[in-house]
LUMZAKE-527236 format. One record per residue (C-alpha): x, y, z. Coordinates in steps of 0.1 Angstrom, whole numbers. Example, Ala and Ser with C-alpha at 12.3 -4.5 7.8 and 13.67 -1.06 7.14 Angstrom:
// residues 2
SITE      x      y      z
SITE    123    -45     78
SITE    137    -11     71
This chain:
// residues 270
SITE      x      y      z
SITE    749   1111    356
SITE    720   1091    345
SITE    691   1084    368
SITE    681   1048    363
SITE    649   1054    383
SITE    635   1078    358
SITE    647   1069    324
SITE    645   1042    297
SITE    677   1025    286
SITE    675   1008    252
SITE    637   1009    254
SITE    636    993    288
SITE    618   1013    316
SITE    643   1009    345
SITE    619   1022    371
SITE    606    996    394
SITE    622    967    376
SITE    611    933    390
SITE    635    914    413
SITE    637    879    428
SITE    654    868    460
SITE    680    841    458
SITE    656    816    473
SITE    631    824    446
SITE    657    820    419
SITE    670    786    430
SITE    639    766    418
SITE    640    785    385
SITE    676    776    378
SITE    667    740    387
SITE    640    741    361
SITE    664    754    335
SITE    688    726    343
SITE    659    702    338
SITE    653    716    303
SITE    625    742    310
SITE    640    770    290
SITE    609    793    293
SITE    621    804    328
SITE    652    820    312
SITE    634    852    302
SITE    621    856    338
SITE    655    852    353
SITE    670    877    329
SITE    643    903    334
SITE    644    900    372
SITE    681    905    373
SITE    684    936    351
SITE    691    957    382
SITE    725    939    383
SITE    733    954    350
SITE    723    989    363
SITE    745    984    394
SITE    775    977    371
SITE    767   1007    348
SITE    772   1031    378
SITE    809   1023    375
SITE    809   1039    340
SITE    783   1067    345
SITE    809   1096    345
SITE    831   1084    317
SITE    812   1099    287
SITE    801   1065    274
SITE    767   1059    257
SITE    747   1043    285
SITE    722   1027    260
SITE    751   1009    244
SITE    766    998    276
SITE    732    986    289
SITE    728    964    259
SITE    763    950    263
SITE    757    944    300
SITE    725    925    292
SITE    746    902    269
SITE    768    895    299
SITE    737    889    321
SITE    723    864    295
SITE    756    846    294
SITE    756    844    332
SITE    721    830    332
SITE    729    804    306
SITE    761    793    322
SITE    752    794    359
SITE    749    761    378
SITE    735    756    413
SITE    766    734    419
SITE    787    766    419
SITE    776    771    455
SITE    775    809    451
SITE    746    833    448
SITE    737    842    413
SITE    746    879    418
SITE    781    870    429
SITE    786    849    397
SITE    769    874    373
SITE    784    907    383
SITE    820    898    371
SITE    806    884    338
SITE    786    916    332
SITE    815    938    340
SITE    838    917    318
SITE    815    919    289
SITE    814    958    291
SITE    852    960    295
SITE    857    939    264
SITE    833    961    244
SITE    852    993    256
SITE    885    977    248
SITE    875    967    213
SITE    859   1000    205
SITE    884   1023    221
SITE    900   1050    199
SITE    915   1085    202
SITE    911   1113    177
SITE    939   1138    169
SITE    934   1169    148
SITE    950   1172    114
SITE    969   1204    123
SITE    986   1186    152
SITE    995   1157    129
SITE   1010   1181    104
SITE   1030   1199    131
SITE   1043   1167    145
SITE   1054   1156    110
SITE   1072   1189    105
SITE   1090   1184    139
SITE   1100   1149    129
SITE   1114   1161     96
SITE   1133   1189    113
SITE   1147   1165    139
SITE   1160   1142    111
SITE   1176   1170     91
SITE   1193   1185    123
SITE   1207   1151    131
SITE   1222   1146     96
SITE   1237   1181     96
SITE   1251   1183    132
SITE   1256   1145    140
SITE   1237   1149    173
SITE   1202   1149    186
SITE   1186   1184    187
SITE   1175   1199    220
SITE   1141   1214    225
SITE   1155   1249    218
SITE   1171   1236    186
SITE   1138   1223    173
SITE   1120   1254    183
SITE   1144   1274    162
SITE   1143   1250    133
SITE   1105   1248    131
SITE   1097   1283    143
SITE   1072   1275    170
SITE   1073   1278    208
SITE   1089   1249    227
SITE   1057   1241    246
SITE   1038   1236    213
SITE   1066   1212    201
SITE   1061   1191    232
SITE   1024   1191    228
SITE   1025   1181    191
SITE   1053   1155    195
SITE   1036   1138    224
SITE   1002   1138    207
SITE   1018   1120    177
SITE   1029   1091    199
SITE   1008   1059    197
SITE    983   1062    226
SITE    984   1034    253
SITE    949   1021    258
SITE    936   1013    293
SITE    925    980    277
SITE    960    971    265
SITE    968    937    278
SITE    998    936    302
SITE    995    898    306
SITE    976    874    285
SITE    969    837    283
SITE    944    818    263
SITE    915    825    287
SITE    918    855    310
SITE    939    885    299
SITE    949    912    324
SITE    945    947    311
SITE    959    980    324
SITE    924    991    335
SITE    924    961    358
SITE    954    975    376
SITE    940   1010    381
SITE    919   1008    412
SITE    888   1029    414
SITE    884   1035    451
SITE    848   1048    447
SITE    833   1021    424
SITE    858    992    422
SITE    845    957    414
SITE    856    943    448
SITE    835    969    467
SITE    805    961    445
SITE    808    924    452
SITE    812    932    490
SITE    781    953    490
SITE    761    925    472
SITE    774    899    497
SITE    765    922    527
SITE    730    928    514
SITE    725    890    509
SITE    738    882    544
SITE    716    908    560
SITE    686    894    542
SITE    693    859    557
SITE    691    873    592
SITE    659    874    613
SITE    641    908    614
SITE    654    914    649
SITE    690    905    641
SITE    689    927    610
SITE    674    956    630
SITE    701    953    657
SITE    730    954    633
SITE    716    982    613
SITE    709   1003    644
SITE    744    995    658
SITE    766    999    628
SITE    747   1020    603
SITE    728   1043    627
SITE    755   1045    654
SITE    733   1035    683
SITE    747   1021    716
SITE    738    986    728
SITE    718   1002    756
SITE    698   1023    732
SITE    690    993    711
SITE    681    972    741
SITE    656    998    753
SITE    641   1000    718
SITE    638    962    714
SITE    628    955    750
SITE    655    931    760
SITE    687    933    781
SITE    720    948    769
SITE    736    914    775
SITE    711    898    751
SITE    718    925    725
SITE    755    918    728
SITE    750    880    723
SITE    727    885    693
SITE    751    910    678
SITE    781    887    681
SITE    762    858    666
SITE    749    878    637
SITE    784    892    629
SITE    798    856    630
SITE    772    846    605
SITE    780    875    582
SITE    817    868    583
SITE    810    832    575
SITE    788    842    546
SITE    816    865    532
SITE    841    836    534
SITE    818    812    516
SITE    810    838    488
SITE    847    846    484
SITE    857    810    482
SITE    830    802    457
SITE    838    832    435
SITE    876    823    436
SITE    869    786    427
SITE    847    797    398
SITE    875    820    384
SITE    900    792    388
């Protein structure tokens, strides 16, 4: 697994990449909409960590991370160019699916499987033997029949015959319209690194950042550190009843933030 904190990807030092909060990005996007294109480079540079977060999904698949980083940056640039404040979603919520989609398209278009020449020759020999047996005996040969005809063990026949079949790509479309095809990889859920969880984590981080420091501390202590309301109350210096009220209000805010982000992302896809 690559360590994005200590390496360069495509000549970009990924250690300590600059970032901007959503509140800091809003006026920059407003300037872009008003025609000030010079802020585009800043928006791209300060959102490169979004590309890195998406790359984690592909880190154990043997892909060239430099290539995927460049493709992800193309998706990021498209997101910056097409984002509008009227979308009513945070930029990260809008950009991550575009970055991921760009990488998936690249992998789909460049996917291929190599098969050795010896296996190809064996598979052809099996196919010829099968056709000759069918003509001679007027029935399909069994695996034992083929093994006797070709002179190789049955397990090798299965291996060679299956290898000669046209591979089904994870990026084969199972449904397609003019704008948004659905591929097999989209139906294979990655529990560890799936896109939905990535978006949820982004939304949670954004919601926590909008809370006051005390509200954020209380939620982190309660739900990430496992402390009781009494323990948190003693640490903060207020009553347990107050902790309970603050906690409930903060959770209501986060739930509302999730709903707004989900609604905005869905309307954008539609």
